[in-house]
N, C-alpha and C positions, 0 to 999 in steps of 0.2 A: 514353479521356479525354485532354484536352489540359491541360497545366500550364504554359503559357508565362508567365503572370503570376507564378505561384509560383516558377518558375525565375529570373525577373528579380529578384524580391524577395529570394531566397536569395543571389543574387550581390551585391546591394546590402548585405545584412546582413553578409556575410563581410568587407566593408571596415571595419566598425565594431564587430562583435561576434565574439569568438573562436569560430571554427567556424560562424559565422552563426546560432547558437542560444544560448539562455540555460539550457538543460539538455541534456546530451549526447545522450540517446536520441532527441531530436527531429531530429537531423541525418541519420538514415537510414543511419548508418555500418554497422549490422549487416545491412542489407538492400540497400544500394546505391540509387542514384537521388537524386532531389531531394525534400526535404521539402515537404509541402503546407502552404501558408499559409491559415489559416482567416479568413474575413471575418465570419461570424456563425454562430449555431447556434440551433436551436429543437427542443424535444422530443427525438426520437431521431436528429436529423439535423444534420450539419455542412454548411456551404456555403462552398466555398473561393473564393479570389480569382479563379479562372477561371470561376466560375459553376457548378461541379459540385456535385451533392448527393450526400452520402455517408452511409450508415447507420453510426452511430458505436458502436463496441464498446470504446472506452477511456474515454469519458465523463470527460475530464480526470483520468484515472487513478483514477477511483472516486467522486468526490463527487457527480456528477450522477445520483444514484440514482433521482430522479423525473423526469429529463430536463433538457435545457438551457433556459435562460430560463424556469424554472418560476415562474409568476406570483406565488405568495405570497412567494417569496424575492426576486424582482425588486422587488416593491412594498415589502417591508421595507427593502431597501437604498436605494431611491430616497427613501423617507420619512425614513430616518435621515440620508442625505447632505444633505438640505435643511436639517438642523439643525446640520451641521458634521461634518467627516470624521475629526478626531482632536483629542484634548484633552490627552493626557498626564495625565489625572486620572480618578478612578473614575467609572463611570456605572452606572445601575441595570440596564441590559441585561446587564452582566457577571454580576451576581448571579442574574438570572432564568435565563440559560442554564446557569449553574453548578448551580442548584437542579434544573433539568430533567435535566441530564446525570447528576447524582448519583442522582436518582430512577429513572433508566432502567438504570443499570449496577450489577451486584452488587458488593459488597465494597469500595466506595469511599465516603469521607465528604467529602473535599474535593478540589478540582480547581484547577489553575493553568493559565491560558491563556498561550500563547506564539505565535510567528509562523510556525512550520513544524513538520513532522514531525521533521526533523533536530534542531531545537532541543528538541523534546519528549523525544526519546530521549537526547540529550546531557545534558539536565537530569535525567532520570530516573536515569541512571547516576551522576551526581554525587551525587544525593540518596541513592542506595543505598550509595555509598561513605561518605558522611558519616554515615549511620545505623548502618552496621555497623562502621565503623572499619577496613575492609579495602580493598585496592586493586585486586585482579585481578577481571576479568569473563570470563565464558564467552559466546561468540557462536557462531553456526553458519554454516558455509560456504554461501554462496548467499543467506543472509538479509541484506537491506539495511535499515539503520536510519538512513539519511542519510549525509552526507559528513563528519561529524565525524571527527577523526583516529582515535579509538578503534575506529571501525567499518570503516575501510578496511584490513582485514587479510585476507590470504589464508592458506591452509593451509601448515604446515611439513611436515616429513617424517613426522610421525605425530600422533595425536590429542592427545598430552600434550606436544608440543613447543611452544615459543613461536611465535606468529604472526609473520609478516614483512610489512612494509608493501607494499601493491600500488599505491600512488600516491606519486610524489615529493612530499616535503614532510611526510610522516608519519615521525616519528622512530622509531628503534629502541627508545628508551625507552618510548614509547607502546605499541609492539607487544609489549613484554615483559609488559605488564599485560593483554593481550588474548589469551585462550586459545581455540583454535578446535576445534570438533567437527563431525562430519558431522550434518546434520539427520536426525532420526528414528533416531538411534543412541544409545540410552540407555547402553549399556555404555561408549562412549567418554567420556561425561560422568562416569560413575562413576570411570573411570580418572583423569580430570583432577582431580577432587576428592581422590582418594587421593594424587596426586602433588604436590598443593598444599594441604596441611592448614592449615586456619584462615587461608587467604589470599584466598579468593574472596568478593567482596562480592555478586555478582549473576550470574544468568543472564539474558540478554536474548534473546528469541526472537519471531519471527513465529509465532503459534500456528497459523495457516494461512498458509503461505508464499505470497507473490505475486510475488516478484522473481527466481524461477527458473522461471517459469510457476506456475500454481496447484498447490501440493502440500499435501495435507492431512496432519495428523499421523497416524501409525499408531497402532493401539490400544495404549494404555498409555504412550505417549511423554510426553504432557503430565502425566499422573498421576505418572509417574516423576520428571519434573523437579520437580514440587511436593514429592514425598517427599524428594528429594535436598536441596532447599533447606531443608526443615524439619530434616533430619538434620544439616546443616552450618551452620545459622544464616545462610543466604544469602537474598538477596532475589530473588524471581521476577518479572521484568519481562516483561509481554506488550506487544509492539509491535503495537498494533491501529490503526495509522495507516490501513491499508487496510481491515481487517475491522470496526473499531468502527462500530456503528450501521448496518453494511451487511449482515452475516450474521444479525443479530438485533438487537432493541432494546438488549440488554445485551452484544452482541458475542460473542466466543468464550467468555468466561466463562459466559454464559448458555447458549450452544449446546451446550457440552460439559460444563458443570457443574464446571469447574476454577477455583479461585480463584488469582488472581495477587496479588502484593503491591503492585506499581505497574503502571498501565496507561497507555500512550501513545496519543494520538489525533491525527487530522488529517483531511484529505479531507472526509468527510461532515459532521463537526462544524462546519465553516465554510461549508457550503452552496456551496462552490466558490471562496470567497475565501481568501487566504493566512492560514492559522491552524494551530495545533497546541495540544495540551494534554497534561498528565500528571496522574494522579490516584491517590490511595491512601487508606488508613485514616488517621484523625486522628493516631495515634501516629507515623506516618512523616512525614506532611505537616507536623507541628509542628516538624520539624527544618529547615524551609525558611524563609529570611529573608522578612519581618522577625520572624517568631516565633522562629526558630532560627538556627543558625550557617551553614547551607548557603546560599551566595549564588546567586541567580538573578534577573535583571532584564531588562526589555525596554521601550524607549520606546513601541513600538506594540503591546505586548501588550494584549489585550482591546480591540483597535480596534473602535469602535462599528459600523462597516459589517460587519465579519466576524461580530461577535456577533449583529447583527440577522439576517444571512443564516442563520447556524447555528441560531439560536433558531426562526426560521420553519420551517426544514426539519425540525428535531428534533420540533417540535410535531406536524407531519403524521405523521412516522414513529411517534410515540408514541400517536397517536389512531386511526390507520388499522390496525385489527386484522388486515386481510387483506393488507397490502402485501408482507410478507415471503413469504407463501405464493404470491402472484402471481409475485413475482420468482423463487422457487424453481421454480415450474412452467414459466415461460418458459425458464429456463436449462436445465432438464431436456429440454424440447421441442427446443431447439437442439442439445443434446448428442446426443440420439437421432437427430435428422435428419442431422447431420454424420457421426456414426459410421456410419450406414447407407450413406451415399454413399461414404465411404472404404473400407468393407468391400467394397461392390459393385465398386469399382474397384481392389481389391487393393493399397491404399495402407497400408503399415505405420504404425500409429499407436497412441497411448494418449491418452485424453482424461481429464483430472482435473477434478473439479467439486466445489465446496462452496457451497451456497446460490446466490448470484448472481455467483460467480467461477468462471471456466472457462478451460482452456487446452488447445490441441491440440499434442501432442508427436509428431513423426514418427519413432517407433520402437515396437517391439512390446512391449518389456519394461516392467514397472511403473516409473514415475518417482516416486521417494521422496526424492531428495536432489539436490544440485547435480551430483554426479558422474554420476548416471543421466540427469539432464536434459541434460547436456552431450553425451551420446551420440546425441542426436537428429540427424536428417538436416537440416543447416542449408541445404543447397542446395534441398531440397524446400521448406523454410520460406520462403526468399527468393522462389521461384517462386510459392508459395501467396500470400504477402503481396502481391506486385505484381499477380497475377491477380485477387485479391479487390479490390484498389484500383481496377483498371481496370473491374471489374464494378460499382463503386459502393458497396463495403463497406470501411470503415476499421477495421483491427485494429491491435494494438500492433506497431510496427516493430521487434520483437525477439522471438526465440523464447523469451526468458527473462522474459516479462512476462505477467501474467494479463489476460484480457479481463474487462470489467465490464459487467454487464447493467443496463439501466435499465428502469424500469416504463413509460416512454414508448414502448418498443418494442411494436408490434402483432404479432399472429400473421402478418399479411401480410408484415411486415418480416422476421420469422424465416423464413418460407417463401421469401422472396426471397433471403435469405442462404444457405439450404440449397441452393437452385437455383444460386446463384453458385458454391458449392463444387463442385457437380456439373460445371459448365462448366469450372472451373479445373483440377480434378484430371484430367480427361480429356486435358488438354494437358501434364500433368507427366510 
């Protein structure tokens, strides 16, 4: 495939946008080459500025669960836009989507809408600190909760040491309040609680990780986090920006039967428009302004276009009793097909899958945390990514990102993808 127009657009973008992109992963730094500029999308397909059609496996990093330009969502946005795009005042649609979300997700009574997943996670941590009166949080290496200062922390020398900033601009003071543990390592979390008695406000975790590739929780991990939070009067925050309304109507809480105290949302809840949300029981949410002392605000929070898009999409997911089973079956079909090809071609690999999230890791050993994910053969991944792109299949341009399956994919699309894998790996 040719990407002359994309290359020219990227050159022009670099003159006025840092790195030519408005989110770093789009720049193809991890895989090399020039990013693809999209002109339009429909269903399971992207159409770039050079006229190429690509089967899409990132789906705007998750929200396009029913496909691009999904008619009920488009119609809802167009209808709402004709009446005005923003008011800075309450609208009925905010209450309607809040009622729907609360009815779908276990263990929440109230929800606050914000403008991004980053904002949702940042606000959830502030609320947890305000509710508990404690300052420290525990996060897990490889789990991404947005670019707020508290979350841009890398590992220290051990599980109970303070984190250190891994982005300039994050202060050492902020890092001291963020304690790091390996994902799926319950013993490390126990040690952190023991080393910091009565100081930890919350644990924040991706209950199914998606930012080091798809990594499911091992048996007992989420249950263990729940029990530790109960024992130490800490808040358990599930970052379900990726998994919320994607893996089940009620997200991971429903899927695994584990109750979180605060749940963060994004992606699907906005139908593809910029949005985030966090939700909890009444006793926790009552601490949020204007009811309580924990301040959070946003001029465009509850934007009517985003609320209309999200409400339209959630309504379909709530009423289609078979959608999650269809997504699960399509993802399993893709998993089995790719794995068979890789085995037949003697390519070392591990494939992780939960529901409609899946990732291919180029190593034989189980991938259970960031350390094991980092042992994958990155040169294999680069060759795989560009080979798939040339074949007309777009996957995440990073080995540390999940693929997201859309219901718009046909089994012909899946077969085409599996055949493309066969062609690509023979050249690796």
